[in-house]
C-alpha positions as CSV (number, residue, x, y, z in Angstrom):
1,X,6.1,13.3,-8.4
2,X,8.6,10.9,-6.9
3,X,7.9,7.2,-6.3
4,X,8.1,6.8,-2.5
5,X,8.1,3.4,-0.7
6,X,8.0,3.0,3.0
7,X,8.4,-0.3,4.8
8,X,6.6,0.1,8.1
9,X,4.8,-1.4,11.1
10,X,1.3,-0.4,12.3
11,X,2.6,-0.2,15.9
12,X,5.8,1.9,15.3
13,X,5.7,5.6,16.3
14,X,8.6,6.4,14.1
15,X,6.7,5.0,11.1
16,X,3.7,7.1,12.0
17,X,5.9,10.2,12.2
18,X,7.5,9.5,8.8
19,X,4.2,8.9,7.2
20,X,2.8,12.1,8.8
21,X,5.6,14.2,7.3
22,X,5.0,12.7,3.9
23,X,1.3,13.2,4.1
24,X,1.8,16.9,5.2
25,X,3.7,17.4,2.0
26,X,1.0,15.8,0.0
27,X,3.2,12.9,-1.0
28,X,1.5,9.6,-2.0
29,X,3.5,6.6,-1.0
30,X,3.5,2.9,-1.3
31,X,3.4,1.4,2.2
32,X,4.6,-2.1,2.8
33,X,3.5,-3.3,6.3
34,X,5.9,-5.9,7.6
35,X,3.9,-6.9,10.7
36,X,3.8,-10.7,11.0
37,X,5.4,-11.1,7.5
38,X,8.9,-12.4,7.9
39,X,9.4,-12.6,4.1
40,X,8.7,-8.9,3.7
41,X,11.0,-8.0,6.6
42,X,13.7,-10.1,5.1
43,X,13.2,-8.4,1.8
44,X,13.4,-5.0,3.5
45,X,16.6,-6.0,5.4
46,X,18.2,-7.3,2.2
47,X,17.5,-4.0,0.4
48,X,18.2,-1.6,3.2
49,X,20.9,-3.4,5.2
50,X,18.9,-2.5,8.2
51,X,16.2,-4.4,10.2
52,X,14.3,-1.6,11.8
53,X,11.3,0.2,10.5
54,X,10.6,2.5,8.8
55,X,12.8,2.1,5.8
56,X,12.1,4.7,3.1
57,X,13.0,4.9,-0.5
58,X,12.5,7.9,-2.8
59,X,12.7,6.6,-6.3
60,X,15.8,4.4,-6.2
61,X,17.5,6.3,-3.4
62,X,17.4,4.6,0.1
63,X,16.7,7.5,2.4
64,X,16.9,5.5,5.6
65,X,14.5,5.8,8.6
66,X,12.4,8.4,10.2
67,X,15.3,10.4,11.7
68,X,17.0,10.4,8.2
69,X,13.8,11.7,6.6
70,X,13.5,14.5,9.1
71,X,17.2,15.4,8.7
72,X,16.7,15.8,5.0
73,X,13.7,18.0,5.7
74,X,15.7,20.2,8.1
75,X,18.5,20.5,5.6
76,X,16.1,21.5,2.8
77,X,17.0,18.4,0.8
78,X,13.8,16.5,1.0
79,X,11.7,18.6,-1.4
80,X,14.2,18.3,-4.2
81,X,14.2,14.5,-3.9
82,X,10.4,14.5,-4.0
83,X,10.5,16.8,-7.0
């Protein structure tokens, strides 16, 4: 099973949607909540080049955000990444 990391916020509906999709697929993930943690948000921004949450990695591949995750699912490309 793939190593999945998601930087998220507890108040973000897009984060909730992304986590829901992963949970539906039975994927365990490492969640890094950036609420009130400027150092973690800076770390996320440095890695992703984006400042919005969620930011999702599958293994070493930066998937992007919620819309990107769902686009992979619609294209049939998410399951192979999750392998």
